[in-house]
C-alpha positions as CSV (number, residue, x, y, z in Angstrom):
1,M,102.6,123.3,133.2
2,V,104.6,122.5,130.1
3,M,102.9,120.6,127.2
4,E,103.7,117.0,126.4
5,L,105.2,116.4,122.8
6,W,102.4,114.2,122.0
7,L,99.8,116.7,123.0
8,I,101.6,119.6,120.6
9,L,101.5,117.1,118.0
10,G,97.6,116.5,118.1
11,I,96.6,120.0,118.5
12,L,98.7,120.6,115.6
13,S,97.8,117.8,113.5
14,Y,93.7,118.6,114.2
15,L,94.3,122.1,113.2
16,L,95.9,120.8,109.6
17,Y,92.7,118.6,109.5
18,A,90.8,121.8,110.0
19,I,92.2,123.7,107.4
20,S,92.0,120.7,105.0
21,T,88.3,120.3,105.8
22,S,87.6,124.1,105.4
23,I,89.0,123.9,101.9
24,D,87.2,120.9,101.3
25,K,84.1,122.6,102.1
26,Y,84.8,125.3,99.5
27,L,85.3,122.8,96.7
28,M,81.8,121.0,98.1
29,N,80.0,124.5,97.7
30,H,81.0,124.5,94.2
31,K,79.2,121.2,93.4
32,F,82.0,119.2,93.1
33,D,81.7,115.3,93.9
34,P,83.2,114.6,97.5
35,I,84.3,110.9,96.6
36,L,86.1,111.6,93.2
37,T,87.5,114.7,95.3
38,N,89.0,112.5,97.8
39,T,89.9,110.3,95.5
40,I,92.2,112.7,93.8
41,K,93.4,114.3,97.1
42,M,94.4,110.8,98.4
43,F,96.8,110.4,95.3
44,F,98.4,114.0,96.3
45,D,98.7,113.0,100.2
46,E,100.6,110.0,99.4
47,I,102.6,111.9,96.8
48,I,103.3,114.7,99.3
49,L,104.5,112.4,102.2
50,L,106.1,109.9,99.7
51,L,108.4,113.2,99.0
52,A,108.9,114.1,102.5
53,G,109.7,110.6,103.2
54,I,112.4,110.4,100.5
55,L,113.9,113.4,100.9
56,F,114.0,113.7,105.1
57,L,112.4,111.0,106.6
58,E,113.9,107.6,105.1
59,F,110.7,106.0,104.0
60,T,110.8,102.0,103.8
61,I,108.1,99.8,102.5
62,P,107.7,97.1,105.8
63,F,106.6,93.6,104.1
64,G,104.6,90.4,105.7
65,F,101.7,90.8,107.8
66,N,102.8,94.7,108.6
67,L,101.8,95.2,105.3
68,F,98.6,93.0,104.9
69,F,97.5,94.9,108.2
70,I,98.1,98.4,106.5
71,F,95.9,97.3,103.1
72,L,93.9,96.4,106.0
73,L,93.9,100.1,107.4
74,G,93.6,101.4,103.9
75,L,90.4,99.5,103.0
76,L,88.9,101.0,106.4
77,Y,90.0,104.5,105.5
78,A,88.5,104.5,102.0
79,T,85.3,102.5,102.6
80,S,84.3,104.8,105.3
81,G,84.7,107.8,103.4
82,I,82.6,106.4,101.2
83,L,79.5,105.3,103.5
84,Y,80.4,108.6,105.0
85,F,79.3,110.5,102.2
86,E,76.9,108.1,101.1
87,S,75.1,108.8,104.6
88,L,75.2,112.3,104.4
89,K,73.2,112.2,101.0
90,L,70.5,110.5,103.2
91,D,69.8,112.7,105.9
92,D,69.9,116.5,107.5
93,V,73.8,117.5,107.6
94,T,73.3,119.4,110.8
95,E,71.7,115.8,112.5
96,I,74.1,113.4,111.4
97,I,77.6,115.1,112.2
98,P,77.2,116.2,115.4
99,Y,76.6,112.4,116.5
100,F,79.0,111.0,114.1
101,Q,81.9,113.2,115.9
102,S,80.5,112.7,119.3
103,F,80.1,108.9,119.2
104,S,83.2,108.4,117.3
105,I,85.5,109.9,120.0
106,L,84.0,108.0,123.0
107,L,83.8,104.7,121.6
108,I,87.8,105.3,120.8
109,F,88.1,106.6,124.2
110,I,87.0,103.6,125.6
111,S,88.3,100.8,123.2
112,S,91.9,102.8,123.8
113,L,91.5,101.8,127.3
114,I,90.3,98.0,126.8
115,F,92.6,96.7,123.8
116,F,95.8,98.8,124.9
117,K,95.2,98.9,128.5
118,E,95.5,102.4,129.3
119,T,94.2,104.1,132.2
120,A,92.5,107.4,133.4
121,T,91.4,109.2,136.2
122,F,88.1,110.6,136.8
123,I,89.3,114.0,135.8
124,N,90.2,112.4,132.8
125,Y,86.5,111.0,132.1
126,F,85.0,114.2,132.9
127,G,87.3,116.0,130.2
128,I,85.9,113.3,127.8
129,I,82.3,114.4,128.3
130,L,83.1,117.9,128.2
131,I,84.9,117.8,124.9
132,L,81.8,115.4,123.8
133,I,79.1,118.3,125.0
134,G,81.6,120.9,122.9
135,V,81.8,118.8,119.7
136,Y,77.7,118.4,119.6
137,F,77.3,122.2,120.5
138,I,79.6,123.1,117.6
139,L,78.3,121.2,115.0
140,S,74.7,121.3,115.6
141,K,73.0,124.7,114.4
142,K,69.9,124.1,116.9
143,G,71.8,123.3,120.0
144,F,71.2,120.1,121.5
145,K,68.6,117.5,119.1
146,L,67.1,114.0,119.9
147,L,68.1,111.6,116.7
148,S,65.6,110.2,114.9
149,L,66.5,107.0,113.1
150,N,66.7,106.3,109.9
151,K,68.7,105.0,107.3
152,G,71.0,107.6,107.5
153,I,72.1,107.1,111.0
154,Y,72.5,103.5,110.5
155,L,74.8,103.7,107.8
156,I,77.2,106.5,110.2
157,S,76.8,104.3,112.8
158,I,78.6,101.7,110.5
159,V,80.7,104.4,109.7
160,I,81.5,105.0,113.3
161,I,82.5,101.3,113.7
162,L,84.6,101.2,110.9
163,G,86.5,104.3,112.4
164,V,87.0,102.7,115.7
165,T,88.6,99.5,114.1
166,Y,90.7,102.3,111.7
167,T,92.1,104.3,115.0
168,I,92.6,100.9,117.2
169,L,94.8,98.8,114.0
170,T,96.3,102.6,113.8
171,K,97.7,102.4,117.2
172,S,98.8,98.6,117.4
173,L,100.6,99.2,113.7
174,L,102.6,101.9,114.9
175,Y,104.0,100.2,117.9
176,N,106.2,98.2,114.9
177,I,106.4,100.8,111.9
178,K,107.3,104.6,112.1
179,P,104.7,107.2,110.9
180,I,106.4,108.4,107.9
181,N,106.0,104.6,106.6
182,L,102.7,103.9,107.8
183,S,100.9,107.1,106.3
184,I,102.4,106.8,103.2
185,L,101.3,103.3,102.5
186,M,97.9,103.9,103.9
187,Y,97.0,106.4,101.4
188,F,98.6,104.3,98.7
189,F,95.9,101.7,99.4
190,A,93.3,103.9,100.1
191,T,93.7,105.7,96.8
192,I,94.1,102.3,95.3
193,I,90.7,101.3,96.8
194,L,88.7,104.5,96.0
195,S,90.2,104.6,92.5
196,G,88.8,101.0,91.5
197,Y,85.1,101.7,93.2
198,V,84.9,104.9,91.2
199,L,85.9,102.8,88.2
200,V,83.5,99.9,89.0
201,F,81.1,102.0,90.5
202,Q,80.8,105.3,90.0
203,K,81.7,105.6,86.4
204,K,79.6,108.9,85.8
205,L,81.9,110.7,88.0
206,I,84.8,110.3,85.7
207,T,83.4,112.4,83.2
208,K,83.7,115.4,85.7
209,T,87.4,114.6,86.2
210,K,88.4,117.1,83.7
211,E,86.4,120.7,85.3
212,L,88.2,119.4,88.9
213,V,92.0,119.0,87.5
214,K,91.5,122.3,86.1
215,P,94.4,124.8,87.3
216,K,92.6,126.8,89.8
217,N,90.6,123.6,91.3
218,L,94.0,121.6,91.0
219,T,95.7,124.2,93.3
220,K,93.3,124.0,95.7
221,I,93.0,120.5,96.1
222,I,96.9,120.0,96.0
223,I,97.0,122.9,99.2
224,T,94.0,120.9,100.7
225,S,96.1,117.6,100.7
226,F,99.1,119.1,102.1
227,F,97.3,120.4,104.9
228,G,95.6,116.9,105.3
229,A,98.3,114.8,104.7
230,F,100.8,116.6,107.2
231,G,97.8,116.5,110.1
232,T,97.8,112.7,109.3
233,L,101.6,112.6,109.8
234,L,101.9,114.5,113.1
235,L,98.5,112.6,114.2
236,Y,100.9,109.0,113.5
237,L,103.7,110.7,115.7
238,A,101.0,111.9,118.2
239,L,100.2,108.4,118.6
240,S,103.4,106.8,118.5
241,I,104.8,108.7,121.9
242,G,101.3,109.0,123.7
243,D,98.2,107.0,125.0
244,A,95.5,106.5,122.0
245,S,93.2,107.2,125.1
246,K,94.7,110.7,125.4
247,V,95.3,111.7,121.8
248,Y,92.1,111.0,119.8
249,P,89.7,112.8,122.2
250,I,91.7,116.1,121.1
251,A,89.5,115.7,117.9
252,G,87.4,117.8,119.4
253,A,89.7,120.7,118.4
254,Q,89.1,120.0,114.8
255,S,85.6,120.9,115.1
256,M,86.6,124.1,117.4
257,F,89.2,125.0,114.6
258,I,87.2,124.6,111.6
259,F,84.0,126.9,113.5
260,I,86.8,129.7,113.8
261,I,88.3,129.3,110.7
262,G,84.6,129.2,109.0
263,V,83.5,132.4,110.7
264,I,86.6,134.6,110.1
265,F,87.5,133.4,106.5
266,L,84.5,131.8,105.2
267,K,82.3,134.4,106.6
268,E,79.9,131.7,108.3
269,K,76.9,132.6,110.6
270,F,78.1,132.8,114.1
271,Y,75.7,130.9,116.7
272,W,76.3,131.6,120.3
273,H,76.0,127.9,121.5
274,R,79.3,127.2,119.4
275,L,80.8,129.4,121.5
276,I,80.1,127.6,124.7
277,G,81.2,124.6,122.6
278,I,84.7,126.1,122.1
279,I,85.3,126.6,125.8
280,F,84.1,123.2,126.8
281,I,86.2,121.7,124.3
282,F,89.1,124.0,125.2
283,I,88.8,123.0,129.0
284,G,88.4,119.3,128.2
285,I,91.1,118.6,126.3
286,Y,93.0,120.5,129.3
287,F,91.2,117.4,131.9
288,V,92.1,114.8,129.3
289,S,95.7,115.7,129.1
290,I,96.3,115.7,132.6
């Protein structure tokens, strides 16, 4: 079986996201505020892609309604990021993240079938189920656990809805806008919105900027931005040529890559049920792609 281009781009995009997220985990372990860190990261995401767009990919700025919808895309991205990090402060991370990832993949898959009139076979549905189980097992330290309803879960549920809206809008815009143009402008608006949020509502974080932009820390931020920015570009490229219902479920691979990177490079504890999760995701992605 020859892998289709959208599948290759999708897997590569989530590999880059996994590398970026692993570096983020290192920064978070050093007590850097996630919202401030991501604001600075998005600035460099934009700059890195802008340089690539100008030098190699013929970057242009779309106008009219397209620009307005890109602003909405940036707003959704920034808002979901803020609420995501706030939800993690309210509840056990090991309980919230598996729920967030699994339901995001499921709802995006269903929404793609509805909004874009895409089709799926029985084997595709079976692949989705395997990916969902695999993601939950990889992200959970204790295997399957029933959710306890609380403020953190309600908040992350809002994030899931925003994320689904973001992904549907992204796919819709890619019918008329080049991936490089969309990714640059999305990061541009998201950076402005996050910066405004920090300046208005999180002024105390500004005092921490000096420590974060020290050369040793700034270098790590630029590196994680590089991987994150090109992860987004490759994902947009995959979406521009493939069905959303097939591309987005590959997000399960990100959890798989993060686990592998964590065990090998960050010396995180190995759990056997996570290895089972990897097998489920691997088989699930294959079933979704055929």
